[in-house]
C-alpha positions, -999 to 999 in steps of 0.1 A, spaced: 455 -805 -189 463 -787 -217 499 -772 -225 500 -742 -250 523 -712 -255 521 -685 -232 499 -657 -239 499 -619 -227 466 -627 -210 483 -653 -187 508 -629 -172 491 -622 -144 483 -657 -137 520 -661 -142 530 -636 -117 509 -655 -91 524 -687 -94 562 -663 -95 551 -644 -61 538 -676 -48 570 -691 -46 586 -659 -37 569 -654 -9 563 -690 5 596 -709 -5 637 -706 -7 630 -716 -46 634 -684 -60 662 -656 -46 639 -626 -54 630 -608 -20 602 -587 -32 572 -598 -54 565 -592 -93 541 -569 -102 520 -578 -134 535 -544 -147 573 -555 -148 560 -592 -157 546 -578 -184 580 -563 -196 597 -598 -194 571 -615 -215 578 -593 -242 608 -616 -244 586 -647 -259 573 -645 -288 570 -671 -320 596 -649 -339 623 -650 -311 639 -687 -305 624 -683 -265 594 -700 -260 570 -699 -228 547 -726 -223 516 -728 -196 495 -754 -182 459 -751 -186 435 -771 -161 396 -762 -160 403 -727 -180 429 -719 -156 469 -717 -153 483 -739 -131 520 -737 -142 543 -724 -166 578 -737 -185 
């Protein structure tokens, strides 16, 4: 497993992870699933120029988690 800084190309996989928990558990309080478009906007707050970072776990070339 590799841990690395998240990239814009990871947003779709991150959205899928969020939506799984929105739709199948009570771990999130959102009612409606996220869209890739609104997650792109959300992702823009994470960059090397800000104090906020987003990390993803990669296994077999796929995003399998985020922190």
